[in-house]
C-alpha positions in Angstrom: -2.4 81.9 96.8 -4.7 85.2 96.7 -2.5 86.8 93.8 -2.8 82.9 92.1 -6.6 83.1 92.5 -7.1 87.1 91.0 -5.3 85.5 87.8 -7.5 83.0 87.1 -10.6 85.5 87.3 -8.6 87.8 85.6 -7.9 85.1 82.3 -11.9 84.3 81.4 -12.5 87.8 81.6 -9.2 88.3 78.7 -10.5 85.3 76.5 -13.7 86.5 76.2 -12.9 90.3 76.0 -10.2 88.5 73.1 -13.7 86.2 71.3 -15.5 89.9 71.3 -13.2 91.7 69.3 -13.3 89.5 66.7 -17.0 90.0 65.9 -16.8 93.2 65.9 -13.7 94.1 63.5 -16.0 91.8 61.3 -19.0 93.9 61.4 -17.7 96.9 61.3 -15.9 94.9 58.0 -19.1 94.7 56.7 -20.5 97.7 57.0 -16.6 99.0 55.0 -18.0 96.5 52.5 -21.8 97.6 52.5 -20.5 101.4 52.0 -17.9 100.5 49.5 -20.4 98.6 47.5 -23.0 100.5 46.8 -20.9 103.8 46.3 -19.2 101.0 43.8 -22.3 99.8 41.7 -23.4 103.4 42.3 -20.7 104.8 40.4 -21.6 103.0 37.6 -24.9 102.9 37.0 -24.6 106.2 36.7 -22.1 106.7 34.6 -23.0 103.6 32.0 -26.7 104.2 30.5 -29.0 101.2 30.3 -29.3 101.6 27.2 -24.7 101.1 26.2 -25.5 100.5 22.9 -27.4 103.4 21.3 -26.1 106.9 21.0 -24.0 108.0 23.6 -23.1 104.2 24.9 -18.6 104.8 24.9 -19.2 108.5 27.0 -18.3 106.4 29.6 -15.2 105.2 28.4 -13.9 108.3 27.5 -11.6 110.6 29.9 -10.2 107.1 31.6 -13.3 106.1 32.4 -14.2 109.1 35.4 -16.5 107.5 37.5 -16.5 104.0 36.6 -12.8 103.8 37.2 -13.3 105.4 40.6 -16.0 102.4 41.1 -13.3 99.4 39.6 -10.8 100.9 42.2 -13.2 100.0 45.1 -14.2 96.9 44.2 -11.8 94.6 45.3 -11.4 96.6 48.6 -15.5 95.5 49.0 -14.1 92.1 47.8 -12.1 91.5 51.6 -14.0 93.6 53.5 -17.0 91.8 52.6 -14.9 88.5 52.9 -14.6 90.2 57.2 -17.8 89.8 56.9 -18.7 86.2 55.9 -16.1 86.0 58.6 -18.1 87.3 61.2 -21.2 84.8 60.4 -19.0 82.0 60.9 -17.5 83.4 64.5 -21.0 83.2 65.5 -22.2 79.9 64.4 -19.3 78.8 66.1 -20.4 75.0 66.8 -23.8 75.2 65.7 -22.6 75.2 62.1 -25.2 73.0 59.7 -22.8 71.7 57.0 -25.0 71.5 54.2 -26.3 74.8 54.6 -23.5 76.1 55.4 -21.5 74.8 52.4 -24.4 76.7 49.8 -23.7 79.6 52.2 -20.3 79.7 51.7 -20.0 78.7 48.0 -22.6 81.2 47.1 -20.9 83.8 49.0 -17.6 83.2 47.0 -19.8 82.6 44.0 -21.0 85.9 44.4 -17.8 87.5 44.8 -15.7 85.8 41.9 -18.3 87.1 39.6 -18.3 90.3 40.3 -14.5 90.5 40.2 -15.3 88.9 36.5 -17.8 91.7 36.1 -15.0 94.3 37.1 -12.1 93.0 35.4 -13.9 93.2 31.6 -15.2 96.9 32.7 -11.7 97.4 33.1 -10.1 95.6 30.0 -12.5 97.8 28.4 -11.6 101.2 29.6 -8.2 100.5 29.1 -8.6 98.9 25.3 -10.5 101.6 24.9 -7.2 104.1 26.1 -5.5 102.5 23.4 -7.5 102.3 20.5 -11.1 104.2 20.5 -12.0 103.7 16.3 -10.7 100.1 16.6 -12.7 99.3 20.0 -16.1 100.9 18.8 -15.9 99.4 15.1 -15.4 95.2 16.0 -18.2 94.9 17.8 -15.6 94.3 21.2 -17.6 96.9 23.1 -20.8 95.3 23.0 -19.9 91.9 22.9 -18.5 92.4 26.7 -21.0 94.8 27.9 -23.6 91.7 27.5 -21.4 90.1 29.3 -21.0 92.3 31.9 -24.3 92.4 32.5 -24.9 89.1 32.5 -22.6 88.1 34.6 -23.6 90.9 37.0 -27.4 90.9 36.9 -28.3 87.3 35.9 -25.6 85.3 38.1 -23.8 86.9 40.9 -27.1 88.9 42.0 -29.0 85.7 42.2 -26.0 84.2 43.9 -26.1 86.9 46.4 -29.8 85.6 46.5 -29.0 82.3 47.5 -26.7 83.6 50.3 -28.9 84.8 51.6 -31.1 82.6 52.0 -29.0 79.9 53.0 -27.6 82.0 56.0 -31.4 82.7 57.1 -32.3 78.8 56.9 -29.1 78.6 59.1 -30.3 81.5 61.5 -33.9 79.6 62.1 -32.1 76.7 63.0 -29.7 78.0 65.3 -31.8 81.2 66.3 -28.2 83.5 66.7 -30.6 86.1 65.6 -33.9 87.5 65.2 -36.8 85.9 63.7 -37.4 89.6 62.2 -34.3 89.8 60.6 -34.8 86.1 59.5 -38.2 87.5 57.6 -36.2 90.0 56.3 -34.0 88.7 54.8 -36.0 85.8 52.9 -38.4 88.5 51.3 -35.4 90.2 50.1 -33.3 87.2 48.7 -36.6 86.6 46.4 -36.8 90.3 45.2 -33.3 89.7 44.3 -33.4 86.6 42.9 -37.1 87.5 41.2 -37.4 90.9 40.4 -33.8 91.9 39.6 -35.0 92.6 35.6 -37.1 95.4 36.7 -34.5 97.1 38.2 -30.7 97.2 37.7 -31.6 99.1 41.4 -32.6 96.4 43.2 -28.8 95.3 43.3 -28.5 97.6 46.0 -31.2 95.8 48.8 -27.9 93.6 49.0 -25.0 95.1 50.9 -27.9 97.4 52.1 -28.9 94.2 53.9 -25.0 93.3 54.7 -25.2 97.2 56.2 -28.2 96.0 58.4 -26.8 92.7 59.1 -23.0 94.4 60.7 -24.8 97.0 62.4 -26.7 94.7 64.3 -23.7 92.5 65.0 -21.4 95.4 65.9 -24.3 96.6 68.8 -24.8 93.2 70.2 -21.1 92.6 70.8 -20.4 96.3 71.8 -23.4 95.7 74.7 -21.6 91.6 75.6 -18.3 93.3 75.7 -20.1 96.1 77.9 -21.7 92.8 80.2 -18.1 90.9 80.3 -16.6 94.2 81.4 -19.2 94.4 84.4 -19.1 90.9 85.1 -15.4 91.1 85.5 -14.9 94.1 87.5 -17.8 92.4 90.0 -15.1 89.5 90.1 -12.4 91.8 90.9 -14.8 93.2 93.7 -15.4 89.7 95.2 
């Protein structure tokens, strides 16, 4: 009877431990996304001049693309990590999810990711095409068109979808109270920056991975604290 009682007490502790591992692992994935995405964007911004149509505009296409090629390799892994980040947000909301705002949250996040993949694919196509026939690529106008599409998809649509993603998530946090109010206020402010200030500088895009990094770090710290509290509770139950 005593052994059965101990087994019953150990089961909730194990269940709590498993529940805490998911947000902790996914928070790490959010940090991975922030690092990989910021690194890929930084490499592309440094390699590709904003005035790419001018002299030297094709320098980034030479020698296999250099930093741009590395950046494009990182993008898919950043996208995978972003999906895990979305998963941890949903895990924290649980049954408190609001169907309306959750739909906007999921939809904007997936649209952001799809458009970033699209931009990366076009840039990768330019690299491959230029290596095959640089003269034809330079004279056909394909470079100018593709560059315009990349910048439009990234800076007009994808980044604004990231802003909508942040606004919808901040609204969910207000309704559920699962995050501190300071994070809600910061999220609203940064989302507005992405929506209206992206045309001021292409580096504004770095706001999004910085925000994901901060949120993921907070969730990671909270999950570690929760794991410690669960362990203390389990130890106290065992001693009793």
